[in-house]
C-alpha positions as CSV (number, residue, x, y, z in Angstrom):
1,M,-29.0,-25.4,88.9
2,N,-25.8,-23.5,89.0
3,T,-24.7,-22.7,92.6
4,H,-23.1,-19.3,92.7
5,T,-22.6,-18.4,96.4
6,G,-21.2,-14.9,96.1
7,N,-18.9,-15.8,99.1
8,K,-16.1,-17.3,97.2
9,K,-13.5,-15.6,95.1
10,R,-14.2,-15.7,91.4
11,I,-12.6,-17.1,88.3
12,L,-13.3,-16.3,84.7
13,T,-11.6,-18.1,81.9
14,G,-12.6,-19.5,78.6
15,D,-12.0,-20.2,74.9
16,N,-12.5,-18.7,71.5
17,A,-15.3,-20.3,69.5
18,T,-13.0,-21.2,66.6
19,G,-13.2,-25.0,66.8
20,R,-12.7,-27.9,69.2
21,L,-10.1,-27.8,72.0
22,H,-6.8,-29.7,72.0
23,I,-4.4,-31.0,74.5
24,G,-2.5,-27.7,74.6
25,H,-5.7,-26.2,76.0
26,Y,-5.9,-29.0,78.5
27,V,-2.5,-28.5,80.1
28,G,-2.6,-24.7,79.6
29,S,-5.9,-24.0,81.3
30,L,-8.5,-26.8,81.4
31,E,-6.8,-28.8,84.1
32,N,-6.8,-25.8,86.4
33,R,-10.4,-25.1,85.7
34,V,-11.5,-28.5,86.8
35,K,-9.4,-28.3,90.0
36,L,-10.3,-24.8,90.9
37,Q,-14.1,-25.1,90.4
38,E,-14.2,-26.6,93.9
39,E,-12.7,-23.5,95.5
40,Y,-13.9,-20.7,93.4
41,D,-17.1,-19.4,91.8
42,T,-16.1,-20.4,88.2
43,F,-17.3,-18.7,85.0
44,I,-16.3,-20.3,81.7
45,I,-16.9,-18.0,78.7
46,I,-17.1,-19.2,75.1
47,A,-16.0,-16.2,73.2
48,D,-18.0,-16.3,70.0
49,M,-17.9,-12.6,69.4
50,H,-14.1,-12.8,69.6
51,A,-14.2,-15.4,66.7
52,F,-15.5,-12.8,64.4
53,A,-12.3,-10.8,64.7
54,Y,-10.5,-13.4,62.5
55,P,-10.9,-13.1,58.7
56,K,-11.3,-16.9,58.4
57,Y,-14.4,-16.9,60.5
58,V,-16.1,-13.5,60.0
59,G,-17.9,-14.9,56.9
60,N,-18.8,-18.2,58.5
61,P,-21.2,-17.7,61.4
62,E,-22.5,-21.2,61.2
63,A,-19.0,-22.5,62.1
64,I,-18.8,-20.2,65.0
65,A,-22.2,-21.2,66.3
66,D,-21.3,-24.9,66.0
67,A,-18.0,-24.2,67.8
68,V,-19.8,-22.8,70.8
69,L,-21.4,-26.2,71.3
70,Q,-18.2,-28.1,70.6
71,V,-16.2,-26.0,73.1
72,A,-18.9,-26.3,75.7
73,I,-18.8,-30.1,75.2
74,D,-15.0,-30.1,75.5
75,N,-15.2,-28.3,78.8
76,L,-17.8,-30.6,80.1
77,A,-15.9,-33.7,78.9
78,V,-12.8,-32.8,80.8
79,G,-14.7,-32.5,84.1
80,L,-16.3,-29.1,84.4
81,D,-19.4,-29.6,86.5
82,P,-22.3,-27.4,85.3
83,N,-23.6,-27.4,88.9
84,K,-20.4,-25.8,90.1
85,S,-19.3,-23.8,87.0
86,V,-21.2,-21.3,84.9
87,I,-20.7,-21.9,81.2
88,F,-22.0,-19.3,78.8
89,A,-21.7,-17.8,75.3
90,E,-20.3,-14.3,75.2
91,S,-22.7,-13.1,72.6
92,A,-25.7,-13.7,74.9
93,V,-24.4,-11.2,77.5
94,P,-24.8,-7.7,75.9
95,E,-23.6,-6.0,79.0
96,I,-20.1,-7.2,78.1
97,Y,-20.3,-5.2,74.8
98,E,-21.3,-2.0,76.7
99,L,-18.6,-2.4,79.2
100,S,-16.1,-3.0,76.4
101,T,-17.0,0.4,74.9
102,I,-16.6,2.1,78.2
103,F,-13.2,0.5,78.9
104,S,-12.0,1.4,75.4
105,M,-12.2,5.0,76.6
106,L,-9.5,4.3,79.2
107,V,-6.9,2.8,76.8
108,S,-4.8,4.7,74.3
109,H,-4.6,3.5,70.7
110,N,-0.9,3.0,71.0
111,R,-1.3,0.9,74.1
112,A,-3.8,-1.3,72.3
113,L,-1.4,-1.9,69.4
114,R,1.5,-2.8,71.7
115,N,-0.1,-6.1,72.7
116,P,2.4,-8.9,71.8
117,T,-0.3,-11.5,71.6
118,L,-2.0,-9.6,68.8
119,K,1.3,-9.3,66.9
120,E,1.9,-13.0,67.2
121,E,-1.7,-13.8,66.0
122,I,-1.2,-11.6,63.0
123,K,2.1,-13.4,62.1
124,V,0.9,-17.0,62.9
125,K,-2.4,-16.6,61.1
126,E,-0.7,-14.7,58.2
127,M,-3.2,-11.9,58.4
128,G,-1.0,-9.3,56.9
129,D,-2.9,-6.0,57.2
130,N,-6.2,-7.8,56.7
131,Y,-7.5,-7.4,60.2
132,S,-10.5,-5.5,61.5
133,L,-10.8,-2.8,64.1
134,G,-12.5,-5.4,66.2
135,F,-9.3,-7.5,66.1
136,I,-7.4,-4.6,67.6
137,N,-10.1,-4.2,70.2
138,F,-10.0,-7.9,70.9
139,P,-8.1,-7.5,74.2
140,I,-10.4,-4.8,75.4
141,L,-13.4,-7.0,74.8
142,Q,-11.5,-9.7,76.9
143,V,-11.1,-7.1,79.6
144,A,-14.8,-6.7,79.7
145,D,-15.3,-10.5,79.8
146,I,-13.2,-10.7,82.9
147,L,-14.4,-7.6,84.7
148,S,-18.1,-8.2,83.9
149,V,-18.2,-10.8,86.6
150,R,-15.5,-9.1,88.7
151,A,-13.1,-12.0,88.5
152,D,-10.2,-12.3,91.0
153,L,-8.3,-15.0,89.1
154,V,-7.9,-15.8,85.4
155,P,-6.5,-19.2,84.5
156,V,-4.8,-18.8,81.1
157,G,-2.2,-20.0,78.7
158,E,1.1,-18.1,78.6
159,D,0.1,-16.3,75.4
160,Q,-2.9,-14.7,77.1
161,L,-0.9,-13.1,79.9
162,P,-0.8,-9.7,78.1
163,H,-4.6,-9.6,78.1
164,V,-4.8,-10.1,81.9
165,E,-2.1,-7.5,82.4
166,L,-4.3,-5.0,80.4
167,T,-7.3,-6.0,82.5
168,A,-5.4,-5.1,85.7
169,E,-4.3,-1.8,84.1
170,I,-7.8,-0.8,83.1
171,A,-9.2,-1.9,86.5
172,K,-6.6,0.2,88.2
173,R,-7.2,3.2,86.0
174,F,-11.0,3.0,86.5
175,N,-10.6,2.8,90.2
176,S,-8.2,5.8,90.3
177,I,-10.6,8.0,88.3
178,Y,-14.1,6.9,89.4
179,G,-13.6,5.3,92.8
180,E,-12.6,1.8,94.0
181,F,-14.7,-0.9,92.6
182,F,-12.7,-3.5,90.6
183,T,-10.3,-6.0,92.0
184,E,-7.2,-6.2,89.8
185,P,-7.3,-9.8,88.6
186,K,-4.3,-12.1,88.7
187,P,-3.4,-14.6,86.0
188,L,-2.8,-18.3,86.7
189,V,-0.7,-20.1,84.0
190,G,-1.1,-23.9,83.7
191,R,1.7,-26.3,84.6
192,V,2.8,-26.3,80.9
193,K,3.0,-22.7,79.8
194,R,2.9,-23.4,76.1
195,L,2.8,-26.8,74.5
196,V,4.7,-27.1,71.3
197,G,3.0,-28.4,68.1
198,L,3.4,-31.9,66.7
199,D,5.6,-30.4,64.1
200,G,7.9,-28.7,66.6
201,A,6.4,-25.3,66.1
202,A,6.5,-23.1,69.1
203,K,2.8,-23.5,69.8
204,M,0.1,-26.1,69.2
205,T,-2.6,-24.3,67.2
206,K,-5.5,-25.2,65.0
207,T,-4.3,-22.8,62.3
208,L,-1.1,-24.9,61.7
209,G,-2.9,-28.2,62.0
210,N,-0.3,-29.5,64.5
211,T,-2.8,-30.5,67.2
212,I,-4.2,-33.4,69.1
213,Y,-7.8,-32.8,69.8
214,L,-9.5,-33.8,73.1
215,G,-11.9,-35.9,71.1
216,E,-9.2,-37.5,68.9
217,D,-10.1,-41.1,68.0
218,E,-7.5,-43.8,68.8
219,K,-6.5,-44.4,65.2
220,S,-5.9,-40.7,64.4
221,L,-4.1,-40.3,67.7
222,K,-1.6,-43.0,66.9
223,Q,-1.0,-41.7,63.4
224,K,-0.3,-38.2,64.7
225,I,2.0,-39.4,67.4
226,M,4.0,-41.7,65.2
227,S,4.5,-38.9,62.7
228,M,5.7,-36.4,65.3
229,Y,8.8,-34.3,64.8
230,T,11.8,-35.5,66.8
231,D,15.5,-34.9,66.7
232,P,16.3,-34.1,63.0
233,T,20.0,-34.9,63.4
234,R,19.3,-38.5,64.5
235,I,19.4,-40.8,61.5
236,H,19.5,-44.2,63.1
237,P,18.1,-45.6,66.4
238,T,21.6,-46.2,67.6
239,D,22.6,-42.6,67.1
240,P,22.8,-40.5,70.3
241,G,19.8,-38.1,70.3
242,N,18.8,-34.8,71.9
243,V,15.9,-34.7,74.4
244,E,16.0,-31.0,75.0
245,G,13.5,-29.3,72.7
246,N,12.4,-32.7,71.4
247,P,8.5,-32.6,71.1
248,V,8.1,-36.2,72.0
249,F,9.9,-35.8,75.3
250,I,8.2,-32.5,75.9
251,Y,4.9,-34.4,75.7
252,H,6.2,-37.2,77.9
253,D,7.2,-34.6,80.5
254,A,3.7,-33.0,80.3
255,F,1.6,-36.1,80.2
256,N,3.4,-39.2,81.4
257,P,2.8,-39.8,85.1
258,D,5.6,-42.4,85.3
259,K,8.6,-40.1,85.8
260,E,10.9,-43.0,86.2
261,E,10.0,-44.3,82.8
262,V,10.5,-40.9,81.3
263,A,13.9,-40.5,82.9
264,E,14.9,-44.0,81.7
265,L,13.8,-43.2,78.1
266,K,15.7,-40.0,78.1
267,D,18.8,-41.7,79.3
268,R,18.6,-44.4,76.6
269,Y,17.7,-41.9,73.9
270,K,20.8,-39.8,74.7
271,K,22.9,-43.0,74.5
272,G,21.4,-44.2,71.2
273,A,19.8,-47.2,73.0
274,V,16.2,-46.6,72.1
275,G,14.5,-45.7,68.8
276,D,11.9,-43.0,68.1
277,V,9.3,-45.7,67.5
278,E,9.4,-47.1,71.1
279,V,9.4,-43.6,72.6
280,K,6.4,-42.6,70.5
281,E,4.5,-45.9,71.2
282,K,4.9,-45.3,75.0
283,L,3.6,-41.7,74.5
284,F,0.6,-43.1,72.6
285,I,-0.3,-45.4,75.5
286,V,-0.1,-42.4,77.9
287,L,-2.3,-40.1,75.8
288,K,-4.7,-42.9,74.9
289,D,-5.4,-43.5,78.6
290,I,-5.9,-39.7,79.2
291,L,-8.1,-39.1,76.3
292,M,-10.3,-42.2,76.4
293,P,-12.6,-41.0,79.3
294,I,-12.7,-37.5,77.7
295,R,-13.7,-39.0,74.4
296,E,-16.4,-41.1,76.0
297,K,-17.9,-38.2,77.9
298,R,-17.7,-36.1,74.7
299,A,-19.7,-38.8,72.9
300,Y,-22.5,-38.6,75.6
301,Y,-22.9,-34.8,75.2
302,E,-22.8,-35.0,71.4
303,T,-25.9,-37.1,71.6
304,H,-27.5,-34.9,74.2
305,I,-27.2,-31.5,72.6
306,D,-30.3,-30.2,74.2
307,E,-28.7,-30.8,77.6
308,V,-25.7,-28.7,76.5
309,K,-27.9,-25.9,75.3
310,D,-29.7,-25.9,78.6
311,I,-26.4,-25.6,80.5
312,L,-25.5,-22.7,78.3
313,N,-28.9,-21.0,78.8
314,R,-28.6,-21.3,82.6
315,G,-25.1,-19.9,82.4
316,V,-26.3,-16.9,80.5
317,I,-29.0,-16.1,83.1
318,T,-26.4,-16.3,85.9
319,T,-23.8,-14.3,84.1
320,R,-26.2,-11.6,83.0
321,D,-27.2,-11.1,86.6
322,E,-23.6,-10.5,87.5
323,A,-22.8,-8.4,84.5
324,S,-25.8,-6.2,84.9
325,E,-24.8,-5.5,88.5
326,T,-21.3,-4.6,87.3
327,L,-22.6,-2.3,84.5
328,D,-25.0,-0.5,86.8
329,K,-22.3,0.2,89.3
330,V,-19.9,1.4,86.6
331,K,-22.5,3.7,85.1
332,S,-23.3,5.0,88.5
333,L,-19.7,5.8,89.3
334,M,-19.3,7.5,85.9
335,K,-22.6,9.4,86.2
336,L,-23.9,7.7,83.1
337,D,-27.1,6.8,84.8
338,K,-28.4,10.3,85.1
339,F,-30.4,10.4,81.9
340,R,-31.8,6.9,81.8
341,I,-35.4,6.7,80.9
């Protein structure tokens, strides 16, 4: 059974239901979730309604439903304990939708459009002007996700900071109009703010196919690492190379616990005394060791789907209790409870 004490401060964080999670998610947020579940009441949302905001997924509900299970498995595989953390699907908590509608009344249209994350999503996913009103309201729905459980802290990747800022703005505006109720939540960015893609792109993203998934098998992992983008000006292993901005070294810095080895590789690379192959092979060993236990735990849950569904069901019950309490208080402060039948 989930233990939600009510005495600790609260976290809400989560993932879109648009497919399996990758190592960028791991260093951006998942690591923090695992650590902080010991100190905070932790809510992990799998945002399946958010997924419908993307043209690629709006006509593929089966993929979104499957992604809910896959994302839940990824969270469990990295170490989220269902007895300490509440994991739930957004679509199963209708109170969130009602709160989202209420909060949308507190945000101007222009403010919603100024969100830099939305602009980047439109560009990266090549959406043009083919996006829905729901996509523009995406951040406000995320505000409702966070405030529904009255979270104090939101572990996120750097690209999600604008959403947390908007949450704090709406909480503050609500409090100033209707009376103090919400805490203005704070963001917590992972130790790697934004992991570059295997191809050197500014961000690892499923859309660009430049990812290493948490469940990546060993053969695929090696193929991806050995084909990673490095220093394009370096023709021969004996040529001096650049380590700054070099994805292979960015990954070593992010994942390799042997800092002396990393420093030695960088020194040799800059002198032209080590080839890309050796640097990549050492990175493969590091990531193989990190991903092996995750992959094994993933394999367990993939063959125990009923257990995953039960965890999600229990998470919904806990979250709906919290969200209903929030919604009742919001309606009371706004005098929206006067005509309830």
